[in-house]
C-alpha positions as CSV (number, residue, x, y, z in Angstrom):
1,X,198.4,125.5,132.2
2,X,196.9,126.8,135.3
3,X,198.3,126.9,138.8
4,X,194.9,126.1,140.2
5,X,194.8,122.5,142.0
6,X,192.4,120.1,140.3
7,X,189.7,118.9,142.7
8,X,188.6,115.3,141.7
9,X,185.1,114.2,142.6
10,X,186.1,110.6,142.8
11,X,189.2,108.7,144.3
12,X,191.1,105.7,143.3
13,X,192.7,103.7,146.3
14,X,194.9,100.6,146.0
15,X,195.4,98.9,149.3
16,X,198.1,96.3,149.3
17,X,199.0,93.8,152.0
18,X,202.1,95.0,154.2
19,X,203.9,91.5,153.8
20,X,204.5,91.4,150.1
21,X,207.8,91.0,148.4
22,X,208.7,94.0,146.1
23,X,208.0,92.0,142.9
24,X,204.6,91.2,144.3
25,X,203.9,94.8,145.3
26,X,204.5,95.9,141.7
27,X,202.4,92.9,140.2
28,X,199.4,93.3,142.5
29,X,199.3,97.2,142.0
30,X,199.5,96.8,138.2
31,X,196.7,94.2,138.1
32,X,194.5,96.3,140.5
33,X,195.0,99.4,138.6
34,X,194.1,97.8,135.3
35,X,190.9,96.6,137.0
36,X,190.0,100.1,137.8
37,X,191.2,101.4,134.3
38,X,188.9,99.0,132.7
39,X,186.1,101.6,133.3
40,X,186.3,103.8,130.2
41,X,185.1,106.7,132.0
42,X,188.3,106.9,134.1
43,X,190.7,107.1,131.2
44,X,192.4,110.4,130.4
45,X,193.4,111.5,127.0
46,X,196.3,109.8,125.1
47,X,199.8,111.3,125.5
48,X,201.7,112.9,122.6
49,X,205.3,113.9,122.8
50,X,206.9,116.8,121.0
51,X,207.8,114.6,118.0
52,X,204.2,113.6,117.5
53,X,204.4,110.1,118.9
54,X,201.3,109.0,120.5
55,X,201.2,107.0,123.8
56,X,198.4,105.2,125.7
57,X,196.1,107.1,127.9
58,X,196.6,106.7,131.7
59,X,194.0,107.0,134.4
60,X,192.7,110.5,134.4
61,X,193.2,111.1,138.2
62,X,195.8,110.3,140.9
63,X,195.8,107.0,142.6
64,X,196.7,106.7,146.3
65,X,198.5,103.6,147.3
66,X,198.0,102.3,150.9
67,X,198.9,99.2,152.8
68,X,197.7,97.2,155.6
69,X,197.7,93.5,157.0
70,X,195.1,90.7,156.1
71,X,192.4,92.1,158.3
72,X,192.6,95.7,157.1
73,X,192.3,94.3,153.5
74,X,189.2,92.3,154.5
75,X,187.6,95.4,156.0
76,X,188.2,97.6,153.0
77,X,186.8,94.9,150.7
78,X,183.7,94.5,152.9
79,X,183.1,98.3,153.2
80,X,183.6,98.8,149.6
81,X,181.2,96.1,148.5
82,X,178.6,97.2,151.0
83,X,178.7,100.7,149.6
84,X,178.6,99.3,146.1
85,X,181.8,100.8,144.9
86,X,183.9,99.6,141.9
87,X,186.1,97.1,143.6
88,X,189.0,94.9,142.3
89,X,190.6,92.1,144.3
90,X,193.8,90.2,144.1
91,X,193.8,86.8,146.0
92,X,197.3,85.3,147.0
93,X,196.3,82.1,145.0
94,X,196.6,84.2,141.7
95,X,200.4,84.4,142.2
96,X,200.4,80.7,141.1
97,X,198.3,81.0,138.0
98,X,199.2,81.8,134.5
99,X,196.2,83.2,132.8
100,X,193.0,85.4,133.5
101,X,190.5,82.5,133.5
102,X,192.6,80.8,136.2
103,X,192.6,84.0,138.2
104,X,188.8,84.1,138.1
105,X,188.7,80.5,139.3
106,X,190.8,81.4,142.2
107,X,188.4,84.1,143.3
108,X,185.2,82.1,142.7
109,X,186.6,79.3,145.0
110,X,185.9,81.3,148.1
111,X,183.2,83.6,149.4
112,X,184.2,87.2,149.5
113,X,184.9,87.4,153.3
114,X,187.4,84.4,153.0
115,X,189.4,85.5,150.0
116,X,193.2,85.5,150.9
117,X,193.5,89.2,149.8
118,X,196.8,90.7,149.1
119,X,195.4,93.7,147.3
120,X,192.0,95.5,146.9
121,X,191.3,98.4,144.6
122,X,188.4,100.8,145.1
123,X,186.9,103.7,143.1
124,X,184.1,105.8,143.9
125,X,182.9,109.2,145.2
126,X,185.8,110.7,147.2
127,X,184.1,110.8,150.5
128,X,182.8,107.3,150.1
129,X,186.3,105.9,149.3
130,X,187.6,108.0,152.2
131,X,185.4,106.3,154.6
132,X,186.2,102.8,153.2
133,X,190.0,103.4,153.6
134,X,189.9,105.6,156.8
135,X,192.9,104.7,159.0
136,X,194.7,102.7,156.4
137,X,198.4,104.0,156.3
138,X,200.2,105.0,153.0
139,X,202.3,102.3,151.4
140,X,205.9,102.6,152.4
C-alpha cells in the first residue's frame, strides 16, 4: 500500500433532492449508483476476504453525494446532458412503480426539462462534472 493520494481523472456525483424521506434517499442513491455502475469501465476489482470468500466489485472511485431543490436538480441534468456526460435520472413517479419497464415509462412520459427529478447522477471528466455541480451543497 502507498500513502500517496489517488487522483481520479473522472468524478461520480449523485445529486438528491433535499426534501426526500430517509428511505427515499437510500432508494434513489442506490438506483442512481447502479446506473453509473452499469458502465463496466467504472467497476473496480472483486473483493476477497482473508478466508478467500469473493465479494462483488464496487465502483472503482469515490462517489460524492450532494443535495439541492427541484430547480438545482433540473439545472444539473440540463448541464450534464448539454456536456454529453453519462447521466442517470430518478423521477418521483418511479416511487409508485414496481419494475424497470414501468420506470422507463415514467421517464418517457415527460420531456427532460419537465421530469419531476428527485435524483440525478453524473459521471465524466472531473473538471466537467465539477462545472455541472458547481455550487451544489453536500448531502446532509
